[in-house]
GUGU-389048 format. One record per atom (N, C-alpha, C): residue number from 1; residue in one letter; atom name; x, y, z. Coordinates in steps of 0.1 Angstrom, whole numbers, plus 5000, padded with zeros to 4 digits. Layout:
// GUGU-389048
<atom num="NUM" residu="a" atome="CA" px="X" py="Y" pz="Z"/>
...
// end
This chain:
// GUGU-389048
<atom num="1" residu="m" atome="N" px="9380" py="4678" pz="4102"/>
<atom num="1" residu="m" atome="CA" px="9379" py="4666" pz="4110"/>
<atom num="1" residu="m" atome="C" px="9384" py="4655" pz="4101"/>
<atom num="2" residu="s" atome="N" px="9389" py="4645" pz="4108"/>
<atom num="2" residu="s" atome="CA" px="9395" py="4634" pz="4100"/>
<atom num="2" residu="s" atome="C" px="9389" py="4621" pz="4106"/>
<atom num="3" residu="a" atome="N" px="9390" py="4611" pz="4098"/>
<atom num="3" residu="a" atome="CA" px="9385" py="4598" pz="4102"/>
<atom num="3" residu="a" atome="C" px="9397" py="4589" pz="4106"/>
<atom num="4" residu="t" atome="N" px="9395" py="4580" pz="4115"/>
<atom num="4" residu="t" atome="CA" px="9406" py="4571" pz="4120"/>
<atom num="4" residu="t" atome="C" px="9402" py="4557" pz="4117"/>
<atom num="5" residu="r" atome="N" px="9412" py="4548" pz="4117"/>
<atom num="5" residu="r" atome="CA" px="9410" py="4534" pz="4114"/>
<atom num="5" residu="r" atome="C" px="9415" py="4526" pz="4126"/>
<atom num="6" residu="d" atome="N" px="9406" py="4517" pz="4131"/>
<atom num="6" residu="d" atome="CA" px="9410" py="4508" pz="4142"/>
<atom num="6" residu="d" atome="C" px="9414" py="4495" pz="4135"/>
<atom num="7" residu="k" atome="N" px="9427" py="4492" pz="4135"/>
<atom num="7" residu="k" atome="CA" px="9432" py="4480" pz="4128"/>
<atom num="7" residu="k" atome="C" px="9427" py="4467" pz="4134"/>
<atom num="8" residu="s" atome="N" px="9423" py="4467" pz="4146"/>
<atom num="8" residu="s" atome="CA" px="9418" py="4454" pz="4152"/>
<atom num="8" residu="s" atome="C" px="9404" py="4451" pz="4148"/>
<atom num="9" residu="q" atome="N" px="9397" py="4461" pz="4142"/>
<atom num="9" residu="q" atome="CA" px="9383" py="4458" pz="4139"/>
<atom num="9" residu="q" atome="C" px="9381" py="4454" pz="4125"/>
<atom num="10" residu="k" atome="N" px="9391" py="4454" pz="4116"/>
<atom num="10" residu="k" atome="CA" px="9391" py="4450" pz="4102"/>
<atom num="10" residu="k" atome="C" px="9381" py="4458" pz="4093"/>
<atom num="11" residu="f" atome="N" px="9379" py="4470" pz="4096"/>
<atom num="11" residu="f" atome="CA" px="9371" py="4479" pz="4087"/>
<atom num="11" residu="f" atome="C" px="9376" py="4493" pz="4089"/>
<atom num="12" residu="t" atome="N" px="9373" py="4501" pz="4079"/>
<atom num="12" residu="t" atome="CA" px="9378" py="4515" pz="4079"/>
<atom num="12" residu="t" atome="C" px="9366" py="4524" pz="4081"/>
<atom num="13" residu="f" atome="N" px="9369" py="4536" pz="4085"/>
<atom num="13" residu="f" atome="CA" px="9358" py="4546" pz="4087"/>
<atom num="13" residu="f" atome="C" px="9359" py="4555" pz="4075"/>
<atom num="14" residu="l" atome="N" px="9348" py="4559" pz="4070"/>
<atom num="14" residu="l" atome="CA" px="9347" py="4568" pz="4059"/>
<atom num="14" residu="l" atome="C" px="9341" py="4581" pz="4064"/>
<atom num="15" residu="y" atome="N" px="9348" py="4592" pz="4062"/>
<atom num="15" residu="y" atome="CA" px="9343" py="4605" pz="4067"/>
<atom num="15" residu="y" atome="C" px="9338" py="4613" pz="4055"/>
<atom num="16" residu="s" atome="N" px="9326" py="4619" pz="4056"/>
<atom num="16" residu="s" atome="CA" px="9322" py="4628" pz="4046"/>
<atom num="16" residu="s" atome="C" px="9317" py="4641" pz="4053"/>
<atom num="17" residu="n" atome="N" px="9322" py="4652" pz="4048"/>
<atom num="17" residu="n" atome="CA" px="9318" py="4665" pz="4054"/>
<atom num="17" residu="n" atome="C" px="9304" py="4668" pz="4050"/>
<atom num="18" residu="l" atome="N" px="9294" py="4666" pz="4059"/>
<atom num="18" residu="l" atome="CA" px="9280" py="4669" pz="4055"/>
<atom num="18" residu="l" atome="C" px="9277" py="4683" pz="4052"/>
<atom num="19" residu="y" atome="N" px="9283" py="4692" pz="4059"/>
<atom num="19" residu="y" atome="CA" px="9281" py="4706" pz="4057"/>
<atom num="19" residu="y" atome="C" px="9285" py="4710" pz="4043"/>
<atom num="20" residu="q" atome="N" px="9297" py="4704" pz="4038"/>
<atom num="20" residu="q" atome="CA" px="9301" py="4707" pz="4025"/>
<atom num="20" residu="q" atome="C" px="9292" py="4702" pz="4014"/>
<atom num="21" residu="i" atome="N" px="9287" py="4690" pz="4017"/>
<atom num="21" residu="i" atome="CA" px="9277" py="4684" pz="4007"/>
<atom num="21" residu="i" atome="C" px="9264" py="4693" pz="4007"/>
<atom num="22" residu="y" atome="N" px="9260" py="4697" pz="4018"/>
<atom num="22" residu="y" atome="CA" px="9248" py="4706" pz="4019"/>
<atom num="22" residu="y" atome="C" px="9250" py="4719" pz="4012"/>
<atom num="23" residu="r" atome="N" px="9262" py="4725" pz="4014"/>
<atom num="23" residu="r" atome="CA" px="9265" py="4738" pz="4008"/>
<atom num="23" residu="r" atome="C" px="9266" py="4737" pz="3993"/>
<atom num="24" residu="t" atome="N" px="9272" py="4727" pz="3988"/>
<atom num="24" residu="t" atome="CA" px="9272" py="4725" pz="3973"/>
<atom num="24" residu="t" atome="C" px="9259" py="4723" pz="3967"/>
<atom num="25" residu="g" atome="N" px="9250" py="4715" pz="3974"/>
<atom num="25" residu="g" atome="CA" px="9237" py="4713" pz="3969"/>
<atom num="25" residu="g" atome="C" px="9229" py="4726" pz="3969"/>
<atom num="26" residu="r" atome="N" px="9230" py="4734" pz="3980"/>
<atom num="26" residu="r" atome="CA" px="9223" py="4746" pz="3981"/>
<atom num="26" residu="r" atome="C" px="9228" py="4756" pz="3970"/>
<atom num="27" residu="e" atome="N" px="9241" py="4756" pz="3968"/>
<atom num="27" residu="e" atome="CA" px="9246" py="4765" pz="3957"/>
<atom num="27" residu="e" atome="C" px="9241" py="4761" pz="3943"/>
<atom num="28" residu="q" atome="N" px="9240" py="4748" pz="3941"/>
<atom num="28" residu="q" atome="CA" px="9235" py="4743" pz="3928"/>
<atom num="28" residu="q" atome="C" px="9221" py="4747" pz="3926"/>
<atom num="29" residu="k" atome="N" px="9213" py="4746" pz="3937"/>
<atom num="29" residu="k" atome="CA" px="9199" py="4749" pz="3936"/>
<atom num="29" residu="k" atome="C" px="9197" py="4764" pz="3934"/>
<atom num="30" residu="l" atome="N" px="9205" py="4773" pz="3940"/>
<atom num="30" residu="l" atome="CA" px="9203" py="4787" pz="3938"/>
<atom num="30" residu="l" atome="C" px="9209" py="4791" pz="3925"/>
<atom num="31" residu="s" atome="N" px="9218" py="4784" pz="3919"/>
<atom num="31" residu="s" atome="CA" px="9224" py="4788" pz="3906"/>
<atom num="31" residu="s" atome="C" px="9214" py="4785" pz="3894"/>
<atom num="32" residu="r" atome="N" px="9204" py="4776" pz="3896"/>
<atom num="32" residu="r" atome="CA" px="9195" py="4774" pz="3885"/>
<atom num="32" residu="r" atome="C" px="9185" py="4785" pz="3885"/>
<atom num="33" residu="p" atome="N" px="9184" py="4792" pz="3873"/>
<atom num="33" residu="p" atome="CA" px="9175" py="4804" pz="3872"/>
<atom num="33" residu="p" atome="C" px="9160" py="4800" pz="3872"/>
<atom num="34" residu="q" atome="N" px="9156" py="4788" pz="3868"/>
<atom num="34" residu="q" atome="CA" px="9142" py="4785" pz="3868"/>
<atom num="34" residu="q" atome="C" px="9136" py="4783" pz="3882"/>
<atom num="35" residu="d" atome="N" px="9144" py="4779" pz="3892"/>
<atom num="35" residu="d" atome="CA" px="9139" py="4777" pz="3905"/>
<atom num="35" residu="d" atome="C" px="9139" py="4790" pz="3913"/>
<atom num="36" residu="r" atome="N" px="9148" py="4799" pz="3910"/>
<atom num="36" residu="r" atome="CA" px="9150" py="4811" pz="3917"/>
<atom num="36" residu="r" atome="C" px="9140" py="4822" pz="3913"/>
<atom num="37" residu="d" atome="N" px="9133" py="4828" pz="3922"/>
<atom num="37" residu="d" atome="CA" px="9124" py="4839" pz="3919"/>
<atom num="37" residu="d" atome="C" px="9127" py="4850" pz="3928"/>
<atom num="38" residu="n" atome="N" px="9132" py="4861" pz="3922"/>
<atom num="38" residu="n" atome="CA" px="9137" py="4872" pz="3930"/>
<atom num="38" residu="n" atome="C" px="9126" py="4880" pz="3938"/>
<atom num="39" residu="n" atome="N" px="9114" py="4879" pz="3933"/>
<atom num="39" residu="n" atome="CA" px="9103" py="4886" pz="3939"/>
<atom num="39" residu="n" atome="C" px="9095" py="4877" pz="3949"/>
<atom num="40" residu="a" atome="N" px="9100" py="4865" pz="3952"/>
<atom num="40" residu="a" atome="CA" px="9094" py="4856" pz="3961"/>
<atom num="40" residu="a" atome="C" px="9096" py="4860" pz="3975"/>
<atom num="41" residu="f" atome="N" px="9086" py="4857" pz="3983"/>
<atom num="41" residu="f" atome="CA" px="9086" py="4860" pz="3997"/>
<atom num="41" residu="f" atome="C" px="9094" py="4849" pz="4004"/>
<atom num="42" residu="v" atome="N" px="9105" py="4852" pz="4010"/>
<atom num="42" residu="v" atome="CA" px="9113" py="4842" pz="4017"/>
<atom num="42" residu="v" atome="C" px="9112" py="4843" pz="4032"/>
<atom num="43" residu="v" atome="N" px="9108" py="4832" pz="4038"/>
<atom num="43" residu="v" atome="CA" px="9107" py="4832" pz="4053"/>
<atom num="43" residu="v" atome="C" px="9118" py="4824" pz="4059"/>
<atom num="44" residu="s" atome="N" px="9124" py="4829" pz="4069"/>
<atom num="44" residu="s" atome="CA" px="9136" py="4822" pz="4075"/>
<atom num="44" residu="s" atome="C" px="9131" py="4809" pz="4082"/>
<atom num="45" residu="s" atome="N" px="9119" py="4809" pz="4088"/>
<atom num="45" residu="s" atome="CA" px="9115" py="4797" pz="4095"/>
<atom num="45" residu="s" atome="C" px="9100" py="4794" pz="4091"/>
<atom num="46" residu="p" atome="N" px="9096" py="4782" pz="4089"/>
<atom num="46" residu="p" atome="CA" px="9082" py="4780" pz="4084"/>
<atom num="46" residu="p" atome="C" px="9072" py="4782" pz="4095"/>
<atom num="47" residu="r" atome="N" px="9076" py="4783" pz="4108"/>
<atom num="47" residu="r" atome="CA" px="9066" py="4784" pz="4118"/>
<atom num="47" residu="r" atome="C" px="9065" py="4799" pz="4124"/>
<atom num="48" residu="v" atome="N" px="9076" py="4806" pz="4123"/>
<atom num="48" residu="v" atome="CA" px="9076" py="4819" pz="4129"/>
<atom num="48" residu="v" atome="C" px="9079" py="4830" pz="4118"/>
<atom num="49" residu="i" atome="N" px="9070" py="4840" pz="4118"/>
<atom num="49" residu="i" atome="CA" px="9072" py="4851" pz="4108"/>
<atom num="49" residu="i" atome="C" px="9079" py="4862" pz="4116"/>
<atom num="50" residu="k" atome="N" px="9091" py="4865" pz="4113"/>
<atom num="50" residu="k" atome="CA" px="9098" py="4876" pz="4120"/>
<atom num="50" residu="k" atome="C" px="9095" py="4889" pz="4113"/>
<atom num="51" residu="a" atome="N" px="9098" py="4900" pz="4120"/>
<atom num="51" residu="a" atome="CA" px="9094" py="4913" pz="4115"/>
<atom num="51" residu="a" atome="C" px="9102" py="4916" pz="4103"/>
<atom num="52" residu="e" atome="N" px="9115" py="4912" pz="4102"/>
<atom num="52" residu="e" atome="CA" px="9123" py="4915" pz="4090"/>
<atom num="52" residu="e" atome="C" px="9118" py="4907" pz="4078"/>
<atom num="53" residu="d" atome="N" px="9113" py="4895" pz="4081"/>
<atom num="53" residu="d" atome="CA" px="9107" py="4887" pz="4070"/>
<atom num="53" residu="d" atome="C" px="9094" py="4894" pz="4065"/>
<atom num="54" residu="f" atome="N" px="9086" py="4898" pz="4074"/>
<atom num="54" residu="f" atome="CA" px="9073" py="4904" pz="4070"/>
<atom num="54" residu="f" atome="C" px="9074" py="4917" pz="4063"/>
<atom num="55" residu="n" atome="N" px="9085" py="4925" pz="4066"/>
<atom num="55" residu="n" atome="CA" px="9086" py="4938" pz="4060"/>
<atom num="55" residu="n" atome="C" px="9094" py="4937" pz="4047"/>
<atom num="56" residu="q" atome="N" px="9095" py="4926" pz="4040"/>
<atom num="56" residu="q" atome="CA" px="9102" py="4925" pz="4028"/>
<atom num="56" residu="q" atome="C" px="9094" py="4931" pz="4016"/>
<atom num="57" residu="g" atome="N" px="9081" py="4933" pz="4018"/>
<atom num="57" residu="g" atome="CA" px="9074" py="4939" pz="4007"/>
<atom num="57" residu="g" atome="C" px="9064" py="4930" pz="4001"/>
<atom num="58" residu="k" atome="N" px="9067" py="4918" pz="3999"/>
<atom num="58" residu="k" atome="CA" px="9058" py="4908" pz="3992"/>
<atom num="58" residu="k" atome="C" px="9052" py="4899" pz="4002"/>
<atom num="59" residu="h" atome="N" px="9041" py="4904" pz="4008"/>
<atom num="59" residu="h" atome="CA" px="9034" py="4896" pz="4019"/>
<atom num="59" residu="h" atome="C" px="9019" py="4897" pz="4017"/>
<atom num="60" residu="e" atome="N" px="9015" py="4899" pz="4005"/>
<atom num="60" residu="e" atome="CA" px="9000" py="4900" pz="4003"/>
<atom num="60" residu="e" atome="C" px="8993" py="4886" pz="4006"/>
<atom num="61" residu="h" atome="N" px="9000" py="4875" pz="4003"/>
<atom num="61" residu="h" atome="CA" px="8994" py="4862" pz="4005"/>
<atom num="61" residu="h" atome="C" px="8993" py="4858" pz="4020"/>
<atom num="62" residu="l" atome="N" px="9000" py="4865" pz="4028"/>
<atom num="62" residu="l" atome="CA" px="9000" py="4861" pz="4043"/>
<atom num="62" residu="l" atome="C" px="8988" py="4868" pz="4050"/>
<atom num="63" residu="q" atome="N" px="8981" py="4861" pz="4058"/>
<atom num="63" residu="q" atome="CA" px="8970" py="4867" pz="4066"/>
<atom num="63" residu="q" atome="C" px="8974" py="4865" pz="4081"/>
<atom num="64" residu="i" atome="N" px="8973" py="4876" pz="4088"/>
<atom num="64" residu="i" atome="CA" px="8976" py="4875" pz="4103"/>
<atom num="64" residu="i" atome="C" px="8962" py="4876" pz="4109"/>
<atom num="65" residu="v" atome="N" px="8960" py="4865" pz="4117"/>
<atom num="65" residu="v" atome="CA" px="8947" py="4865" pz="4125"/>
<atom num="65" residu="v" atome="C" px="8950" py="4863" pz="4139"/>
<atom num="66" residu="k" atome="N" px="8941" py="4868" pz="4148"/>
<atom num="66" residu="k" atome="CA" px="8942" py="4867" pz="4162"/>
<atom num="66" residu="k" atome="C" px="8942" py="4852" pz="4166"/>
<atom num="67" residu="h" atome="N" px="8950" py="4849" pz="4175"/>
<atom num="67" residu="h" atome="CA" px="8951" py="4835" pz="4180"/>
<atom num="67" residu="h" atome="C" px="8939" py="4833" pz="4190"/>
<atom num="68" residu="n" atome="N" px="8931" py="4823" pz="4188"/>
<atom num="68" residu="n" atome="CA" px="8920" py="4819" pz="4197"/>
<atom num="68" residu="n" atome="C" px="8924" py="4805" pz="4203"/>
<atom num="69" residu="p" atome="N" px="8925" py="4804" pz="4216"/>
<atom num="69" residu="p" atome="CA" px="8929" py="4791" pz="4222"/>
<atom num="69" residu="p" atome="C" px="8917" py="4782" pz="4220"/>
<atom num="70" residu="v" atome="N" px="8920" py="4769" pz="4221"/>
<atom num="70" residu="v" atome="CA" px="8910" py="4759" pz="4220"/>
<atom num="70" residu="v" atome="C" px="8901" py="4760" pz="4232"/>
<atom num="71" residu="q" atome="N" px="8888" py="4759" pz="4230"/>
<atom num="71" residu="q" atome="CA" px="8878" py="4760" pz="4241"/>
<atom num="71" residu="q" atome="C" px="8871" py="4747" pz="4242"/>
<atom num="72" residu="f" atome="N" px="8867" py="4743" pz="4254"/>
<atom num="72" residu="f" atome="CA" px="8860" py="4731" pz="4256"/>
<atom num="72" residu="f" atome="C" px="8845" py="4733" pz="4251"/>
<atom num="73" residu="l" atome="N" px="8839" py="4722" pz="4246"/>
<atom num="73" residu="l" atome="CA" px="8825" py="4723" pz="4242"/>
<atom num="73" residu="l" atome="C" px="8816" py="4727" pz="4253"/>
<atom num="74" residu="s" atome="N" px="8818" py="4721" pz="4264"/>
<atom num="74" residu="s" atome="CA" px="8810" py="4724" pz="4276"/>
<atom num="74" residu="s" atome="C" px="8819" py="4721" pz="4288"/>
<atom num="75" residu="t" atome="N" px="8815" py="4728" pz="4299"/>
<atom num="75" residu="t" atome="CA" px="8822" py="4726" pz="4311"/>
<atom num="75" residu="t" atome="C" px="8819" py="4712" pz="4317"/>
<atom num="76" residu="p" atome="N" px="8829" py="4705" pz="4322"/>
<atom num="76" residu="p" atome="CA" px="8826" py="4692" pz="4327"/>
<atom num="76" residu="p" atome="C" px="8819" py="4693" pz="4341"/>
<atom num="77" residu="e" atome="N" px="8809" py="4685" pz="4343"/>
<atom num="77" residu="e" atome="CA" px="8801" py="4685" pz="4355"/>
<atom num="77" residu="e" atome="C" px="8806" py="4675" pz="4364"/>
<atom num="78" residu="i" atome="N" px="8810" py="4679" pz="4376"/>
<atom num="78" residu="i" atome="CA" px="8815" py="4669" pz="4386"/>
<atom num="78" residu="i" atome="C" px="8803" py="4665" pz="4394"/>
<atom num="79" residu="p" atome="N" px="8799" py="4652" pz="4395"/>
<atom num="79" residu="p" atome="CA" px="8788" py="4649" pz="4403"/>
<atom num="79" residu="p" atome="C" px="8791" py="4650" pz="4417"/>
<atom num="80" residu="h" atome="N" px="8781" py="4655" pz="4425"/>
<atom num="80" residu="h" atome="CA" px="8783" py="4657" pz="4439"/>
<atom num="80" residu="h" atome="C" px="8780" py="4643" pz="4446"/>
<atom num="81" residu="i" atome="N" px="8789" py="4638" pz="4453"/>
<atom num="81" residu="i" atome="CA" px="8788" py="4625" pz="4460"/>
<atom num="81" residu="i" atome="C" px="8780" py="4628" pz="4473"/>
<atom num="82" residu="q" atome="N" px="8769" py="4622" pz="4474"/>
<atom num="82" residu="q" atome="CA" px="8762" py="4623" pz="4487"/>
<atom num="82" residu="q" atome="C" px="8766" py="4612" pz="4496"/>
<atom num="83" residu="t" atome="N" px="8771" py="4615" pz="4507"/>
<atom num="83" residu="t" atome="CA" px="8775" py="4605" pz="4517"/>
<atom num="83" residu="t" atome="C" px="8764" py="4603" pz="4527"/>
<atom num="84" residu="a" atome="N" px="8763" py="4591" pz="4532"/>
<atom num="84" residu="a" atome="CA" px="8753" py="4588" pz="4542"/>
<atom num="84" residu="a" atome="C" px="8757" py="4595" pz="4555"/>
<atom num="85" residu="n" atome="N" px="8747" py="4596" pz="4564"/>
<atom num="85" residu="n" atome="CA" px="8750" py="4602" pz="4577"/>
<atom num="85" residu="n" atome="C" px="8760" py="4594" pz="4584"/>
<atom num="86" residu="p" atome="N" px="8771" py="4599" pz="4588"/>
<atom num="86" residu="p" atome="CA" px="8782" py="4591" pz="4595"/>
<atom num="86" residu="p" atome="C" px="8777" py="4584" pz="4607"/>
<atom num="87" residu="l" atome="N" px="8768" py="4590" pz="4615"/>
<atom num="87" residu="l" atome="CA" px="8763" py="4583" pz="4627"/>
<atom num="87" residu="l" atome="C" px="8755" py="4571" pz="4624"/>
<atom num="88" residu="e" atome="N" px="8748" py="4572" pz="4613"/>
<atom num="88" residu="e" atome="CA" px="8740" py="4560" pz="4609"/>
<atom num="88" residu="e" atome="C" px="8749" py="4548" pz="4605"/>
<atom num="89" residu="s" atome="N" px="8759" py="4552" pz="4597"/>
<atom num="89" residu="s" atome="CA" px="8768" py="4541" pz="4593"/>
<atom num="89" residu="s" atome="C" px="8776" py="4535" pz="4605"/>
<atom num="90" residu="l" atome="N" px="8780" py="4544" pz="4614"/>
<atom num="90" residu="l" atome="CA" px="8786" py="4538" pz="4626"/>
<atom num="90" residu="l" atome="C" px="8777" py="4529" pz="4634"/>
<atom num="91" residu="k" atome="N" px="8765" py="4533" pz="4636"/>
<atom num="91" residu="k" atome="CA" px="8755" py="4525" pz="4643"/>
<atom num="91" residu="k" atome="C" px="8753" py="4511" pz="4636"/>
<atom num="92" residu="k" atome="N" px="8753" py="4512" pz="4623"/>
<atom num="92" residu="k" atome="CA" px="8751" py="4499" pz="4615"/>
<atom num="92" residu="k" atome="C" px="8763" py="4490" pz="4617"/>
<atom num="93" residu="n" atome="N" px="8775" py="4496" pz="4616"/>
<atom num="93" residu="n" atome="CA" px="8787" py="4488" pz="4618"/>
<atom num="93" residu="n" atome="C" px="8788" py="4482" pz="4632"/>
<atom num="94" residu="l" atome="N" px="8783" py="4490" pz="4642"/>
<atom num="94" residu="l" atome="CA" px="8784" py="4485" pz="4656"/>
<atom num="94" residu="l" atome="C" px="8774" py="4473" pz="4658"/>
<atom num="95" residu="l" atome="N" px="8762" py="4474" pz="4652"/>
<atom num="95" residu="l" atome="CA" px="8752" py="4463" pz="4652"/>
<atom num="95" residu="l" atome="C" px="8758" py="4451" pz="4646"/>
<atom num="96" residu="e" atome="N" px="8765" py="4452" pz="4634"/>
<atom num="96" residu="e" atome="CA" px="8770" py="4440" pz="4628"/>
<atom num="96" residu="e" atome="C" px="8781" py="4434" pz="4636"/>
<atom num="97" residu="l" atome="N" px="8789" py="4442" pz="4643"/>
<atom num="97" residu="l" atome="CA" px="8800" py="4437" pz="4651"/>
<atom num="97" residu="l" atome="C" px="8794" py="4430" pz="4663"/>
<atom num="98" residu="t" atome="N" px="8784" py="4435" pz="4669"/>
<atom num="98" residu="t" atome="CA" px="8778" py="4428" pz="4681"/>
<atom num="98" residu="t" atome="C" px="8771" py="4415" pz="4677"/>
<atom num="99" residu="e" atome="N" px="8765" py="4415" pz="4665"/>
<atom num="99" residu="e" atome="CA" px="8759" py="4402" pz="4660"/>
<atom num="99" residu="e" atome="C" px="8770" py="4392" pz="4658"/>
<atom num="100" residu="l" atome="N" px="8781" py="4396" pz="4652"/>
<atom num="100" residu="l" atome="CA" px="8792" py="4387" pz="4649"/>
<atom num="100" residu="l" atome="C" px="8798" py="4382" pz="4663"/>
<atom num="101" residu="h" atome="N" px="8799" py="4391" pz="4673"/>
<atom num="101" residu="h" atome="CA" px="8804" py="4387" pz="4685"/>
<atom num="101" residu="h" atome="C" px="8795" py="4376" pz="4692"/>
<atom num="102" residu="e" atome="N" px="8782" py="4378" pz="4691"/>
<atom num="102" residu="e" atome="CA" px="8773" py="4369" pz="4697"/>
<atom num="102" residu="e" atome="C" px="8774" py="4355" pz="4689"/>
<atom num="103" residu="r" atome="N" px="8775" py="4355" pz="4676"/>
<atom num="103" residu="r" atome="CA" px="8777" py="4343" pz="4669"/>
<atom num="103" residu="r" atome="C" px="8789" py="4335" pz="4673"/>
<atom num="104" residu="l" atome="N" px="8800" py="4343" pz="4674"/>
<atom num="104" residu="l" atome="CA" px="8813" py="4337" pz="4679"/>
<atom num="104" residu="l" atome="C" px="8812" py="4331" pz="4693"/>
<atom num="105" residu="q" atome="N" px="8805" py="4338" pz="4702"/>
<atom num="105" residu="q" atome="CA" px="8803" py="4332" pz="4715"/>
<atom num="105" residu="q" atome="C" px="8795" py="4319" pz="4715"/>
<atom num="106" residu="f" atome="N" px="8785" py="4319" pz="4707"/>
<atom num="106" residu="f" atome="CA" px="8776" py="4307" pz="4705"/>
<atom num="106" residu="f" atome="C" px="8785" py="4296" pz="4700"/>
<atom num="107" residu="m" atome="N" px="8793" py="4298" pz="4690"/>
<atom num="107" residu="m" atome="CA" px="8801" py="4288" pz="4684"/>
<atom num="107" residu="m" atome="C" px="8811" py="4283" pz="4694"/>
<atom num="108" residu="l" atome="N" px="8817" py="4292" pz="4702"/>
<atom num="108" residu="l" atome="CA" px="8827" py="4287" pz="4712"/>
<atom num="108" residu="l" atome="C" px="8820" py="4279" pz="4723"/>
<atom num="109" residu="h" atome="N" px="8808" py="4282" pz="4727"/>
<atom num="109" residu="h" atome="CA" px="8800" py="4274" pz="4736"/>
<atom num="109" residu="h" atome="C" px="8798" py="4260" pz="4731"/>
<atom num="110" residu="e" atome="N" px="8794" py="4259" pz="4718"/>
<atom num="110" residu="e" atome="CA" px="8791" py="4247" pz="4711"/>
<atom num="110" residu="e" atome="C" px="8804" py="4238" pz="4711"/>
<atom num="111" residu="l" atome="N" px="8815" py="4244" pz="4708"/>
<atom num="111" residu="l" atome="CA" px="8828" py="4237" pz="4707"/>
<atom num="111" residu="l" atome="C" px="8832" py="4232" pz="4721"/>
<atom num="112" residu="e" atome="N" px="8830" py="4240" pz="4731"/>
<atom num="112" residu="e" atome="CA" px="8833" py="4236" pz="4745"/>
<atom num="112" residu="e" atome="C" px="8824" py="4224" pz="4749"/>
<atom num="113" residu="d" atome="N" px="8811" py="4224" pz="4745"/>
<atom num="113" residu="d" atome="CA" px="8802" py="4213" pz="4749"/>
<atom num="113" residu="d" atome="C" px="8807" py="4200" pz="4742"/>
<atom num="114" residu="l" atome="N" px="8811" py="4202" pz="4729"/>
<atom num="114" residu="l" atome="CA" px="8816" py="4190" pz="4722"/>
<atom num="114" residu="l" atome="C" px="8828" py="4184" pz="4728"/>
<atom num="115" residu="i" atome="N" px="8837" py="4193" pz="4733"/>
<atom num="115" residu="i" atome="CA" px="8849" py="4188" pz="4739"/>
<atom num="115" residu="i" atome="C" px="8846" py="4181" pz="4752"/>
<atom num="116" residu="k" atome="N" px="8837" py="4186" pz="4760"/>
<atom num="116" residu="k" atome="CA" px="8834" py="4181" pz="4773"/>
<atom num="116" residu="k" atome="C" px="8827" py="4167" pz="4772"/>
<atom num="117" residu="e" atome="N" px="8820" py="4165" pz="4761"/>
<atom num="117" residu="e" atome="CA" px="8813" py="4153" pz="4759"/>
<atom num="117" residu="e" atome="C" px="8823" py="4141" pz="4756"/>
<atom num="118" residu="e" atome="N" px="8833" py="4144" pz="4750"/>
<atom num="118" residu="e" atome="CA" px="8843" py="4134" pz="4747"/>
<atom num="118" residu="e" atome="C" px="8852" py="4131" pz="4758"/>
// end
C-alpha cells in the first residue's frame, strides 16, 4: 500500500505498515530468552479454551467447572389488580351524568330568565 499526497491541502500523508511493526515487535519479544518459557501453557484466545490448547499437556492450573446461569433471588410477585364491579361503575357514571344534565338545565333556565328580564 502506498500513501498519496493531495497538493491542494498543503500537507502530506505518512504511511506506516502496522502489520510490519507488529511483526517485528513480536519477533523481538519471542527472541528474548528470559520472557520465553517453552513449558508454558499457551492459549490462543483468553476467553475460549480450544481442545488443541487444552491437550498441550500443561494444564494443571486450569479448572473446568460447570456453568451455572445467574438465578434470581426470588420470583417477582405481580400484584393482582382487583377491579370494581363494572355494573356499579357504570351506574355511578350514569348518576353523575344525570346530575350534570340537571345542573346544566337549571343554569340554562336561569340564563333565559335573565335575558327575558332585560
